[in-house]
PDB file of N, CA, C and O in Angstrom:
ATOM      1  N   MET A   1     137.170  52.632 154.684  1.00  0.00           N
ATOM      2  CA  MET A   1     137.752  51.482 154.037  1.00  0.00           C
ATOM      3  C   MET A   1     139.019  51.934 153.331  1.00  0.00           C
ATOM      4  O   MET A   1     139.033  52.945 152.629  1.00  0.00           O
ATOM      5  N   THR A   2     140.055  51.183 153.528  1.00  0.00           N
ATOM      6  CA  THR A   2     141.319  51.509 152.883  1.00  0.00           C
ATOM      7  C   THR A   2     142.137  50.237 152.712  1.00  0.00           C
ATOM      8  O   THR A   2     141.844  49.203 153.312  1.00  0.00           O
ATOM      9  N   ASP A   3     143.152  50.335 151.894  1.00  0.00           N
ATOM     10  CA  ASP A   3     144.037  49.186 151.712  1.00  0.00           C
ATOM     11  C   ASP A   3     145.370  49.392 152.428  1.00  0.00           C
ATOM     12  O   ASP A   3     146.237  48.519 152.402  1.00  0.00           O
ATOM     13  N   ARG A   4     145.529  50.562 153.072  1.00  0.00           N
ATOM     14  CA  ARG A   4     146.797  50.802 153.772  1.00  0.00           C
ATOM     15  C   ARG A   4     146.614  51.842 154.881  1.00  0.00           C
ATOM     16  O   ARG A   4     145.796  52.756 154.773  1.00  0.00           O
ATOM     17  N   ALA A   5     147.381  51.679 155.920  1.00  0.00           N
ATOM     18  CA  ALA A   5     147.299  52.600 157.063  1.00  0.00           C
ATOM     19  C   ALA A   5     147.800  53.988 156.705  1.00  0.00           C
ATOM     20  O   ALA A   5     147.450  54.958 157.377  1.00  0.00           O
ATOM     21  N   SER A   6     148.609  54.105 155.667  1.00  0.00           N
ATOM     22  CA  SER A   6     149.157  55.403 155.278  1.00  0.00           C
ATOM     23  C   SER A   6     148.191  56.223 154.423  1.00  0.00           C
ATOM     24  O   SER A   6     148.539  57.310 153.961  1.00  0.00           O
ATOM     25  N   SER A   7     146.993  55.712 154.214  1.00  0.00           N
ATOM     26  CA  SER A   7     145.995  56.456 153.457  1.00  0.00           C
ATOM     27  C   SER A   7     145.773  57.816 154.123  1.00  0.00           C
ATOM     28  O   SER A   7     145.705  57.878 155.350  1.00  0.00           O
ATOM     29  N   PRO A   8     145.658  58.906 153.359  1.00  0.00           N
ATOM     30  CA  PRO A   8     145.560  60.249 153.939  1.00  0.00           C
ATOM     31  C   PRO A   8     144.437  60.430 154.963  1.00  0.00           C
ATOM     32  O   PRO A   8     144.607  61.175 155.928  1.00  0.00           O
ATOM     33  N   LEU A   9     143.313  59.776 154.776  1.00  0.00           N
ATOM     34  CA  LEU A   9     142.197  59.951 155.703  1.00  0.00           C
ATOM     35  C   LEU A   9     142.206  58.945 156.848  1.00  0.00           C
ATOM     36  O   LEU A   9     141.375  59.035 157.752  1.00  0.00           O
ATOM     37  N   ALA A  10     143.127  57.993 156.823  1.00  0.00           N
ATOM     38  CA  ALA A  10     143.163  56.954 157.860  1.00  0.00           C
ATOM     39  C   ALA A  10     143.352  57.552 159.249  1.00  0.00           C
ATOM     40  O   ALA A  10     142.761  57.066 160.214  1.00  0.00           O
ATOM     41  N   ASN A  11     144.157  58.583 159.364  1.00  0.00           N
ATOM     42  CA  ASN A  11     144.380  59.211 160.671  1.00  0.00           C
ATOM     43  C   ASN A  11     143.146  59.928 161.202  1.00  0.00           C
ATOM     44  O   ASN A  11     143.010  60.120 162.410  1.00  0.00           O
ATOM     45  N   GLU A  12     142.252  60.320 160.311  1.00  0.00           N
ATOM     46  CA  GLU A  12     141.047  61.052 160.708  1.00  0.00           C
ATOM     47  C   GLU A  12     139.900  60.132 161.105  1.00  0.00           C
ATOM     48  O   GLU A  12     138.941  60.576 161.737  1.00  0.00           O
ATOM     49  N   ALA A  13     139.989  58.863 160.744  1.00  0.00           N
ATOM     50  CA  ALA A  13     138.874  57.937 160.952  1.00  0.00           C
ATOM     51  C   ALA A  13     138.775  57.455 162.390  1.00  0.00           C
ATOM     52  O   ALA A  13     139.787  57.238 163.057  1.00  0.00           O
ATOM     53  N   ASP A  14     137.544  57.290 162.859  1.00  0.00           N
ATOM     54  CA  ASP A  14     137.315  56.674 164.167  1.00  0.00           C
ATOM     55  C   ASP A  14     137.484  55.157 164.070  1.00  0.00           C
ATOM     56  O   ASP A  14     137.973  54.511 164.997  1.00  0.00           O
ATOM     57  N   GLU A  15     137.075  54.611 162.944  1.00  0.00           N
ATOM     58  CA  GLU A  15     137.182  53.173 162.684  1.00  0.00           C
ATOM     59  C   GLU A  15     137.755  52.989 161.286  1.00  0.00           C
ATOM     60  O   GLU A  15     137.509  53.802 160.394  1.00  0.00           O
ATOM     61  N   MET A  16     138.519  51.920 161.100  1.00  0.00           N
ATOM     62  CA  MET A  16     139.047  51.618 159.769  1.00  0.00           C
ATOM     63  C   MET A  16     138.790  50.161 159.445  1.00  0.00           C
ATOM     64  O   MET A  16     138.798  49.300 160.324  1.00  0.00           O
ATOM     65  N   LEU A  17     138.564  49.904 158.182  1.00  0.00           N
ATOM     66  CA  LEU A  17     138.405  48.550 157.692  1.00  0.00           C
ATOM     67  C   LEU A  17     139.406  48.379 156.561  1.00  0.00           C
ATOM     68  O   LEU A  17     139.314  49.047 155.531  1.00  0.00           O
ATOM     69  N   TYR A  18     140.360  47.484 156.760  1.00  0.00           N
ATOM     70  CA  TYR A  18     141.368  47.238 155.732  1.00  0.00           C
ATOM     71  C   TYR A  18     140.853  46.210 154.741  1.00  0.00           C
ATOM     72  O   TYR A  18     140.328  45.164 155.124  1.00  0.00           O
ATOM     73  N   ILE A  19     141.009  46.516 153.482  1.00  0.00           N
ATOM     74  CA  ILE A  19     140.576  45.615 152.421  1.00  0.00           C
ATOM     75  C   ILE A  19     141.773  45.331 151.529  1.00  0.00           C
ATOM     76  O   ILE A  19     142.455  46.246 151.068  1.00  0.00           O
ATOM     77  N   VAL A  20     142.013  44.066 151.297  1.00  0.00           N
ATOM     78  CA  VAL A  20     143.148  43.657 150.471  1.00  0.00           C
ATOM     79  C   VAL A  20     142.873  44.023 149.022  1.00  0.00           C
ATOM     80  O   VAL A  20     141.776  43.806 148.506  1.00  0.00           O
ATOM     81  N   ARG A  21     143.878  44.577 148.384  1.00  0.00           N
ATOM     82  CA  ARG A  21     143.749  44.903 146.967  1.00  0.00           C
ATOM     83  C   ARG A  21     143.979  43.658 146.131  1.00  0.00           C
ATOM     84  O   ARG A  21     144.819  42.821 146.462  1.00  0.00           O
ATOM     85  N   SER A  22     143.226  43.540 145.045  1.00  0.00           N
ATOM     86  CA  SER A  22     143.473  42.468 144.086  1.00  0.00           C
ATOM     87  C   SER A  22     144.499  42.976 143.092  1.00  0.00           C
ATOM     88  O   SER A  22     144.489  44.150 142.720  1.00  0.00           O
ATOM     89  N   SER A  23     145.360  42.116 142.676  1.00  0.00           N
ATOM     90  CA  SER A  23     146.332  42.545 141.670  1.00  0.00           C
ATOM     91  C   SER A  23     145.984  41.885 140.348  1.00  0.00           C
ATOM     92  O   SER A  23     145.381  40.813 140.309  1.00  0.00           O
ATOM     93  N   SER A  24     146.366  42.529 139.293  1.00  0.00           N
ATOM     94  CA  SER A  24     146.113  41.989 137.964  1.00  0.00           C
ATOM     95  C   SER A  24     147.271  42.361 137.061  1.00  0.00           C
ATOM     96  O   SER A  24     148.148  43.140 137.435  1.00  0.00           O
ATOM     97  N   ALA A  25     147.260  41.800 135.883  1.00  0.00           N
ATOM     98  CA  ALA A  25     148.346  42.045 134.934  1.00  0.00           C
ATOM     99  C   ALA A  25     148.291  43.448 134.338  1.00  0.00           C
ATOM    100  O   ALA A  25     149.279  43.929 133.783  1.00  0.00           O
ATOM    101  N   VAL A  26     147.145  44.099 134.451  1.00  0.00           N
ATOM    102  CA  VAL A  26     147.032  45.448 133.890  1.00  0.00           C
ATOM    103  C   VAL A  26     147.661  46.459 134.838  1.00  0.00           C
ATOM    104  O   VAL A  26     148.089  46.107 135.937  1.00  0.00           O
ATOM    105  N   ALA A  27     147.714  47.692 134.417  1.00  0.00           N
ATOM    106  CA  ALA A  27     148.463  48.718 135.150  1.00  0.00           C
ATOM    107  C   ALA A  27     147.782  49.175 136.440  1.00  0.00           C
ATOM    108  O   ALA A  27     148.442  49.813 137.260  1.00  0.00           O
ATOM    109  N   TRP A  28     146.537  48.895 136.657  1.00  0.00           N
ATOM    110  CA  TRP A  28     145.858  49.363 137.862  1.00  0.00           C
ATOM    111  C   TRP A  28     145.328  48.181 138.666  1.00  0.00           C
ATOM    112  O   TRP A  28     145.179  47.072 138.153  1.00  0.00           O
ATOM    113  N   TRP A  29     145.048  48.449 139.939  1.00  0.00           N
ATOM    114  CA  TRP A  29     144.513  47.390 140.791  1.00  0.00           C
ATOM    115  C   TRP A  29     142.999  47.381 140.707  1.00  0.00           C
ATOM    116  O   TRP A  29     142.363  48.403 140.450  1.00  0.00           O
ATOM    117  N   SER A  30     142.447  46.216 140.928  1.00  0.00           N
ATOM    118  CA  SER A  30     141.008  46.031 140.816  1.00  0.00           C
ATOM    119  C   SER A  30     140.276  46.652 142.003  1.00  0.00           C
ATOM    120  O   SER A  30     140.739  46.578 143.142  1.00  0.00           O
ATOM    121  N   LYS A  31     139.152  47.252 141.725  1.00  0.00           N
ATOM    122  CA  LYS A  31     138.316  47.833 142.775  1.00  0.00           C
ATOM    123  C   LYS A  31     137.175  46.889 143.164  1.00  0.00           C
ATOM    124  O   LYS A  31     136.260  47.284 143.887  1.00  0.00           O
ATOM    125  N   VAL A  32     137.230  45.647 142.687  1.00  0.00           N
ATOM    126  CA  VAL A  32     136.159  44.694 142.958  1.00  0.00           C
ATOM    127  C   VAL A  32     136.043  44.396 144.452  1.00  0.00           C
ATOM    128  O   VAL A  32     134.941  44.419 144.999  1.00  0.00           O
ATOM    129  N   SER A  33     137.157  44.119 145.112  1.00  0.00           N
ATOM    130  CA  SER A  33     137.108  43.783 146.547  1.00  0.00           C
ATOM    131  C   SER A  33     136.475  44.891 147.381  1.00  0.00           C
ATOM    132  O   SER A  33     135.558  44.609 148.153  1.00  0.00           O
ATOM    133  N   PRO A  34     136.929  46.151 147.256  1.00  0.00           N
ATOM    134  CA  PRO A  34     136.287  47.197 148.056  1.00  0.00           C
ATOM    135  C   PRO A  34     134.815  47.397 147.711  1.00  0.00           C
ATOM    136  O   PRO A  34     134.008  47.702 148.589  1.00  0.00           O
ATOM    137  N   MET A  35     134.462  47.227 146.442  1.00  0.00           N
ATOM    138  CA  MET A  35     133.062  47.400 146.053  1.00  0.00           C
ATOM    139  C   MET A  35     132.183  46.308 146.661  1.00  0.00           C
ATOM    140  O   MET A  35     131.056  46.578 147.076  1.00  0.00           O
ATOM    141  N   ILE A  36     132.695  45.078 146.716  1.00  0.00           N
ATOM    142  CA  ILE A  36     131.936  43.984 147.332  1.00  0.00           C
ATOM    143  C   ILE A  36     131.720  44.269 148.816  1.00  0.00           C
ATOM    144  O   ILE A  36     130.617  44.088 149.333  1.00  0.00           O
ATOM    145  N   VAL A  37     132.768  44.713 149.496  1.00  0.00           N
ATOM    146  CA  VAL A  37     132.647  45.014 150.926  1.00  0.00           C
ATOM    147  C   VAL A  37     131.694  46.190 151.146  1.00  0.00           C
ATOM    148  O   VAL A  37     130.872  46.151 152.062  1.00  0.00           O
ATOM    149  N   ALA A  38     131.792  47.227 150.323  1.00  0.00           N
ATOM    150  CA  ALA A  38     130.889  48.377 150.453  1.00  0.00           C
ATOM    151  C   ALA A  38     129.439  47.944 150.239  1.00  0.00           C
ATOM    152  O   ALA A  38     128.547  48.371 150.972  1.00  0.00           O
ATOM    153  N   ASP A  39     129.207  47.104 149.245  1.00  0.00           N
ATOM    154  CA  ASP A  39     127.864  46.598 148.976  1.00  0.00           C
ATOM    155  C   ASP A  39     127.343  45.790 150.164  1.00  0.00           C
ATOM    156  O   ASP A  39     126.188  45.936 150.564  1.00  0.00           O
ATOM    157  N   TRP A  40     128.199  44.945 150.720  1.00  0.00           N
ATOM    158  CA  TRP A  40     127.816  44.140 151.882  1.00  0.00           C
ATOM    159  C   TRP A  40     127.484  45.037 153.082  1.00  0.00           C
ATOM    160  O   TRP A  40     126.489  44.814 153.771  1.00  0.00           O
ATOM    161  N   LEU A  41     128.320  46.049 153.326  1.00  0.00           N
ATOM    162  CA  LEU A  41     128.067  46.964 154.446  1.00  0.00           C
ATOM    163  C   LEU A  41     126.735  47.697 154.281  1.00  0.00           C
ATOM    164  O   LEU A  41     125.977  47.841 155.240  1.00  0.00           O
ATOM    165  N   MET A  42     126.458  48.158 153.063  1.00  0.00           N
ATOM    166  CA  MET A  42     125.190  48.848 152.818  1.00  0.00           C
ATOM    167  C   MET A  42     124.013  47.915 153.065  1.00  0.00           C
ATOM    168  O   MET A  42     123.005  48.322 153.641  1.00  0.00           O
ATOM    169  N   ALA A  43     124.139  46.663 152.631  1.00  0.00           N
ATOM    170  CA  ALA A  43     123.066  45.689 152.855  1.00  0.00           C
ATOM    171  C   ALA A  43     122.830  45.477 154.347  1.00  0.00           C
ATOM    172  O   ALA A  43     121.685  45.355 154.781  1.00  0.00           O
ATOM    173  N   GLN A  44     123.903  45.433 155.132  1.00  0.00           N
ATOM    174  CA  GLN A  44     123.762  45.253 156.580  1.00  0.00           C
ATOM    175  C   GLN A  44     123.054  46.439 157.220  1.00  0.00           C
ATOM    176  O   GLN A  44     122.197  46.261 158.085  1.00  0.00           O
ATOM    177  N   VAL A  45     123.406  47.638 156.801  1.00  0.00           N
ATOM    178  CA  VAL A  45     122.782  48.846 157.356  1.00  0.00           C
ATOM    179  C   VAL A  45     121.298  48.883 156.997  1.00  0.00           C
ATOM    180  O   VAL A  45     120.455  49.193 157.838  1.00  0.00           O
ATOM    181  N   ILE A  46     120.992  48.566 155.753  1.00  0.00           N
ATOM    182  CA  ILE A  46     119.599  48.619 155.295  1.00  0.00           C
ATOM    183  C   ILE A  46     118.739  47.603 156.034  1.00  0.00           C
ATOM    184  O   ILE A  46     117.617  47.918 156.430  1.00  0.00           O
ATOM    185  N   THR A  47     119.245  46.397 156.224  1.00  0.00           N
ATOM    186  CA  THR A  47     118.434  45.378 156.893  1.00  0.00           C
ATOM    187  C   THR A  47     118.266  45.666 158.382  1.00  0.00           C
ATOM    188  O   THR A  47     117.339  45.153 159.007  1.00  0.00           O
ATOM    189  N   LYS A  48     119.140  46.470 158.948  1.00  0.00           N
ATOM    190  CA  LYS A  48     119.039  46.795 160.377  1.00  0.00           C
ATOM    191  C   LYS A  48     117.845  47.711 160.663  1.00  0.00           C
ATOM    192  O   LYS A  48     117.142  47.512 161.654  1.00  0.00           O
ATOM    193  N   ASP A  49     117.612  48.699 159.820  1.00  0.00           N
ATOM    194  CA  ASP A  49     116.509  49.640 160.028  1.00  0.00           C
ATOM    195  C   ASP A  49     116.004  50.127 158.672  1.00  0.00           C
ATOM    196  O   ASP A  49     116.206  51.280 158.292  1.00  0.00           O
ATOM    197  N   GLU A  50     115.347  49.228 157.960  1.00  0.00           N
ATOM    198  CA  GLU A  50     114.955  49.482 156.575  1.00  0.00           C
ATOM    199  C   GLU A  50     114.064  50.710 156.415  1.00  0.00           C
ATOM    200  O   GLU A  50     114.284  51.505 155.501  1.00  0.00           O
ATOM    201  N   GLU A  51     113.077  50.883 157.267  1.00  0.00           N
ATOM    202  CA  GLU A  51     112.153  52.016 157.124  1.00  0.00           C
ATOM    203  C   GLU A  51     112.858  53.355 157.325  1.00  0.00           C
ATOM    204  O   GLU A  51     112.601  54.308 156.590  1.00  0.00           O
ATOM    205  N   LYS A  52     113.740  53.431 158.311  1.00  0.00           N
ATOM    206  CA  LYS A  52     114.481  54.672 158.551  1.00  0.00           C
ATOM    207  C   LYS A  52     115.396  54.982 157.366  1.00  0.00           C
ATOM    208  O   LYS A  52     115.499  56.133 156.941  1.00  0.00           O
ATOM    209  N   ILE A  53     116.063  53.950 156.833  1.00  0.00           N
ATOM    210  CA  ILE A  53     116.952  54.140 155.681  1.00  0.00           C
ATOM    211  C   ILE A  53     116.150  54.630 154.482  1.00  0.00           C
ATOM    212  O   ILE A  53     116.574  55.559 153.793  1.00  0.00           O
ATOM    213  N   LYS A  54     114.997  54.016 154.225  1.00  0.00           N
ATOM    214  CA  LYS A  54     114.162  54.446 153.095  1.00  0.00           C
ATOM    215  C   LYS A  54     113.739  55.905 153.250  1.00  0.00           C
ATOM    216  O   LYS A  54     113.762  56.670 152.286  1.00  0.00           O
ATOM    217  N   ALA A  55     113.354  56.283 154.462  1.00  0.00           N
ATOM    218  CA  ALA A  55     112.937  57.670 154.709  1.00  0.00           C
ATOM    219  C   ALA A  55     114.100  58.636 154.488  1.00  0.00           C
ATOM    220  O   ALA A  55     113.921  59.691 153.881  1.00  0.00           O
ATOM    221  N   ASN A  56     115.287  58.282 154.975  1.00  0.00           N
ATOM    222  CA  ASN A  56     116.460  59.143 154.786  1.00  0.00           C
ATOM    223  C   ASN A  56     116.863  59.234 153.322  1.00  0.00           C
ATOM    224  O   ASN A  56     117.244  60.306 152.851  1.00  0.00           O
ATOM    225  N   LEU A  57     116.783  58.121 152.596  1.00  0.00           N
ATOM    226  CA  LEU A  57     117.102  58.149 151.165  1.00  0.00           C
ATOM    227  C   LEU A  57     116.104  59.016 150.405  1.00  0.00           C
ATOM    228  O   LEU A  57     116.485  59.744 149.489  1.00  0.00           O
ATOM    229  N   LYS A  58     114.825  58.940 150.781  1.00  0.00           N
ATOM    230  CA  LYS A  58     113.824  59.780 150.126  1.00  0.00           C
ATOM    231  C   LYS A  58     114.103  61.256 150.383  1.00  0.00           C
ATOM    232  O   LYS A  58     114.016  62.071 149.465  1.00  0.00           O
ATOM    233  N   LEU A  59     114.438  61.607 151.623  1.00  0.00           N
ATOM    234  CA  LEU A  59     114.787  62.999 151.931  1.00  0.00           C
ATOM    235  C   LEU A  59     115.987  63.461 151.110  1.00  0.00           C
ATOM    236  O   LEU A  59     116.001  64.575 150.585  1.00  0.00           O
ATOM    237  N   SER A  60     116.984  62.601 151.007  1.00  0.00           N
ATOM    238  CA  SER A  60     118.180  62.932 150.232  1.00  0.00           C
ATOM    239  C   SER A  60     117.841  63.098 148.753  1.00  0.00           C
ATOM    240  O   SER A  60     118.275  64.057 148.114  1.00  0.00           O
ATOM    241  N   ASP A  61     117.062  62.157 148.211  1.00  0.00           N
ATOM    242  CA  ASP A  61     116.660  62.254 146.806  1.00  0.00           C
ATOM    243  C   ASP A  61     115.848  63.517 146.548  1.00  0.00           C
ATOM    244  O   ASP A  61     116.043  64.190 145.537  1.00  0.00           O
ATOM    245  N   ASP A  62     114.940  63.837 147.462  1.00  0.00           N
ATOM    246  CA  ASP A  62     114.127  65.052 147.301  1.00  0.00           C
ATOM    247  C   ASP A  62     114.999  66.306 147.298  1.00  0.00           C
ATOM    248  O   ASP A  62     114.764  67.229 146.518  1.00  0.00           O
ATOM    249  N   ALA A  63     116.005  66.335 148.170  1.00  0.00           N
ATOM    250  CA  ALA A  63     116.912  67.493 148.210  1.00  0.00           C
ATOM    251  C   ALA A  63     117.682  67.619 146.902  1.00  0.00           C
ATOM    252  O   ALA A  63     117.807  68.714 146.353  1.00  0.00           O
ATOM    253  N   TRP A  64     118.198  66.498 146.405  1.00  0.00           N
ATOM    254  CA  TRP A  64     118.930  66.544 145.129  1.00  0.00           C
ATOM    255  C   TRP A  64     118.000  66.943 143.988  1.00  0.00           C
ATOM    256  O   TRP A  64     118.399  67.682 143.089  1.00  0.00           O
ATOM    257  N   ARG A  65     116.762  66.455 144.023  1.00  0.00           N
ATOM    258  CA  ARG A  65     115.806  66.793 142.973  1.00  0.00           C
ATOM    259  C   ARG A  65     115.521  68.295 142.973  1.00  0.00           C
ATOM    260  O   ARG A  65     115.443  68.907 141.909  1.00  0.00           O
ATOM    261  N   LEU A  66     115.365  68.891 144.153  1.00  0.00           N
ATOM    262  CA  LEU A  66     115.137  70.339 144.249  1.00  0.00           C
ATOM    263  C   LEU A  66     116.299  71.129 143.653  1.00  0.00           C
ATOM    264  O   LEU A  66     116.105  72.209 143.094  1.00  0.00           O
ATOM    265  N   LEU A  67     117.492  70.588 143.776  1.00  0.00           N
ATOM    266  CA  LEU A  67     118.672  71.250 143.218  1.00  0.00           C
ATOM    267  C   LEU A  67     118.846  70.979 141.730  1.00  0.00           C
ATOM    268  O   LEU A  67     119.754  71.520 141.098  1.00  0.00           O
ATOM    269  N   GLY A  68     117.968  70.135 141.166  1.00  0.00           N
ATOM    270  CA  GLY A  68     118.060  69.825 139.745  1.00  0.00           C
ATOM    271  C   GLY A  68     119.168  68.857 139.405  1.00  0.00           C
ATOM    272  O   GLY A  68     119.620  68.800 138.261  1.00  0.00           O
ATOM    273  N   HIS A  69     119.608  68.097 140.385  1.00  0.00           N
ATOM    274  CA  HIS A  69     120.764  67.217 140.196  1.00  0.00           C
ATOM    275  C   HIS A  69     120.571  66.209 139.070  1.00  0.00           C
ATOM    276  O   HIS A  69     121.501  65.961 138.303  1.00  0.00           O
ATOM    277  N   TRP A  70     119.379  65.623 138.957  1.00  0.00           N
ATOM    278  CA  TRP A  70     119.179  64.567 137.973  1.00  0.00           C
ATOM    279  C   TRP A  70     118.559  65.077 136.685  1.00  0.00           C
ATOM    280  O   TRP A  70     118.230  64.286 135.802  1.00  0.00           O
ATOM    281  N   GLU A  71     118.400  66.359 136.570  1.00  0.00           N
ATOM    282  CA  GLU A  71     117.757  66.890 135.373  1.00  0.00           C
ATOM    283  C   GLU A  71     118.741  67.031 134.224  1.00  0.00           C
ATOM    284  O   GLU A  71     119.891  67.429 134.403  1.00  0.00           O
ATOM    285  N   ASN A  72     118.259  66.697 133.058  1.00  0.00           N
ATOM    286  CA  ASN A  72     118.969  66.984 131.816  1.00  0.00           C
ATOM    287  C   ASN A  72     117.899  67.375 130.803  1.00  0.00           C
ATOM    288  O   ASN A  72     116.729  67.487 131.169  1.00  0.00           O
ATOM    289  N   ALA A  73     118.256  67.580 129.577  1.00  0.00           N
ATOM    290  CA  ALA A  73     117.285  68.042 128.588  1.00  0.00           C
ATOM    291  C   ALA A  73     116.117  67.070 128.456  1.00  0.00           C
ATOM    292  O   ALA A  73     114.975  67.508 128.316  1.00  0.00           O
ATOM    293  N   ASN A  74     116.369  65.773 128.497  1.00  0.00           N
ATOM    294  CA  ASN A  74     115.302  64.782 128.352  1.00  0.00           C
ATOM    295  C   ASN A  74     114.333  64.807 129.528  1.00  0.00           C
ATOM    296  O   ASN A  74     113.120  64.775 129.322  1.00  0.00           O
ATOM    297  N   THR A  75     114.841  64.864 130.751  1.00  0.00           N
ATOM    298  CA  THR A  75     113.941  64.858 131.908  1.00  0.00           C
ATOM    299  C   THR A  75     113.162  66.157 132.006  1.00  0.00           C
ATOM    300  O   THR A  75     112.002  66.145 132.419  1.00  0.00           O
ATOM    301  N   ARG A  76     113.766  67.269 131.641  1.00  0.00           N
ATOM    302  CA  ARG A  76     113.032  68.540 131.650  1.00  0.00           C
ATOM    303  C   ARG A  76     111.895  68.495 130.634  1.00  0.00           C
ATOM    304  O   ARG A  76     110.793  68.969 130.908  1.00  0.00           O
ATOM    305  N   GLU A  77     112.167  67.921 129.454  1.00  0.00           N
ATOM    306  CA  GLU A  77     111.140  67.822 128.425  1.00  0.00           C
ATOM    307  C   GLU A  77     109.983  66.942 128.904  1.00  0.00           C
ATOM    308  O   GLU A  77     108.819  67.299 128.720  1.00  0.00           O
ATOM    309  N   LEU A  78     110.295  65.802 129.512  1.00  0.00           N
ATOM    310  CA  LEU A  78     109.248  64.922 130.038  1.00  0.00           C
ATOM    311  C   LEU A  78     108.452  65.615 131.128  1.00  0.00           C
ATOM    312  O   LEU A  78     107.225  65.520 131.156  1.00  0.00           O
ATOM    313  N   PHE A  79     109.141  66.316 132.031  1.00  0.00           N
ATOM    314  CA  PHE A  79     108.485  67.013 133.135  1.00  0.00           C
ATOM    315  C   PHE A  79     107.543  68.092 132.602  1.00  0.00           C
ATOM    316  O   PHE A  79     106.403  68.202 133.054  1.00  0.00           O
ATOM    317  N   ASN A  80     108.013  68.878 131.653  1.00  0.00           N
ATOM    318  CA  ASN A  80     107.205  69.972 131.110  1.00  0.00           C
ATOM    319  C   ASN A  80     106.005  69.458 130.324  1.00  0.00           C
ATOM    320  O   ASN A  80     104.954  70.098 130.319  1.00  0.00           O
ATOM    321  N   ASN A  81     106.146  68.309 129.659  1.00  0.00           N
ATOM    322  CA  ASN A  81     105.035  67.738 128.896  1.00  0.00           C
ATOM    323  C   ASN A  81     103.971  67.120 129.794  1.00  0.00           C
ATOM    324  O   ASN A  81     102.830  66.951 129.365  1.00  0.00           O
ATOM    325  N   ASN A  82     104.322  66.779 131.028  1.00  0.00           N
ATOM    326  CA  ASN A  82     103.368  66.153 131.948  1.00  0.00           C
ATOM    327  C   ASN A  82     102.626  67.165 132.810  1.00  0.00           C
ATOM    328  O   ASN A  82     101.822  66.766 133.652  1.00  0.00           O
ATOM    329  N   LYS A  83     102.866  68.442 132.632  1.00  0.00           N
ATOM    330  CA  LYS A  83     102.181  69.466 133.446  1.00  0.00           C
ATOM    331  C   LYS A  83     100.776  69.693 132.953  1.00  0.00           C
ATOM    332  O   LYS A  83     100.051  70.516 133.513  1.00  0.00           O
TER     333      LYS A  83
END
């Protein structure tokens, strides 16, 4: 997903989806449009093969958990108290 063909990764992509940027009075452009499209795309993928997606997400979460990705002092304390 990009808003312009000159995006650095656009040349590397097999497929591209152009998303119009929203403009506002503030100094930066809104990321609402791309986020809505990304959310919609994820919903389409999930509804196509929900069980496979759930299994892949669980594998991914388990891998991150093994690496301690979501751990902080609070989660370590809870984990150690539940042993």
